[in-house]
C-alpha positions in Angstrom: 60.0 -21.7 93.6 58.2 -22.2 90.3 59.0 -20.0 87.3 56.5 -20.0 84.5 58.5 -19.6 81.5 56.7 -18.4 78.6 58.4 -20.6 76.2 59.0 -23.9 78.3 55.8 -23.7 80.8 56.4 -24.0 84.6 59.9 -25.0 85.6 61.9 -25.1 88.9 63.9 -22.4 89.6 67.0 -24.4 89.5 66.9 -24.2 85.9 67.5 -20.3 85.8 70.4 -18.1 87.1 69.6 -14.8 88.7 70.5 -11.9 86.4 69.8 -9.0 88.9 67.8 -6.1 89.4 65.7 -5.2 86.4 64.8 -1.6 87.7 68.3 -0.4 87.3 69.2 2.1 84.5 72.6 2.2 83.1 74.4 5.4 82.5 75.3 6.2 78.8 78.5 4.8 77.8 80.0 8.0 77.3 78.8 9.3 80.5 81.9 10.6 82.6 80.1 11.6 85.9 81.7 9.5 88.3 78.8 10.0 90.7 76.4 8.4 88.2 78.8 5.4 87.5 79.1 5.0 91.3 75.4 5.1 91.9 75.0 2.6 88.9 77.6 0.1 90.2 77.1 0.4 94.3 73.8 1.8 95.1 71.0 -0.8 95.5 67.5 -0.6 97.1 66.5 -3.3 99.4 62.9 -3.6 98.3 60.0 -5.1 100.3 57.1 -6.7 98.3 57.1 -7.0 94.5 60.3 -6.4 92.8 61.4 -6.8 88.9 64.5 -9.1 88.5 66.1 -10.6 85.3 66.4 -14.5 85.2 68.1 -16.5 82.2 66.4 -19.9 81.7 70.1 -21.4 81.4 69.1 -25.0 81.5 66.2 -24.7 79.3 65.3 -22.5 76.2 68.0 -20.0 77.3 65.7 -17.0 77.0 66.0 -14.1 79.4 62.9 -13.1 81.4 61.6 -10.2 83.6 60.1 -11.8 86.9 58.0 -9.6 89.1 58.6 -11.5 92.3 57.5 -10.7 95.8 60.7 -10.7 97.8 59.3 -11.5 101.2 56.9 -14.5 100.0 58.5 -15.8 96.7 55.2 -15.3 95.1 55.6 -14.7 91.2 52.8 -12.4 89.8 54.2 -11.7 86.3 56.8 -13.0 83.9 58.0 -11.3 80.7 60.0 -12.8 77.7 62.9 -10.2 76.8 64.9 -9.9 73.7 63.9 -10.3 70.0 61.9 -13.6 70.9 59.3 -11.5 72.8 58.5 -9.7 69.7 58.1 -12.9 68.1 55.7 -14.4 70.9 53.7 -11.4 71.0 52.9 -11.5 67.3 52.1 -15.0 67.3 49.6 -14.4 70.1 47.9 -11.7 68.0 47.3 -14.5 65.5 45.4 -16.5 67.5 
């Protein structure tokens, strides 16, 4: 599987580490409802088709990416740079 890193270009998935499901919303740190925390930790969907995932380019630029990947075919339809560098990347594109 090839992941097109916005900073480094096309790279083998072996350069990346999987960071988990990008659609899960963490409860607020002061949340006291055990059911909400239990759902956050244990409840996972088993999607078919496109799914948003977090990937870390551990053996490259070290950026975090949000990857939209078809879990059946492994085709990647979108890659988005996350974190403070994402704003810089979009600002640089606007100036082109």
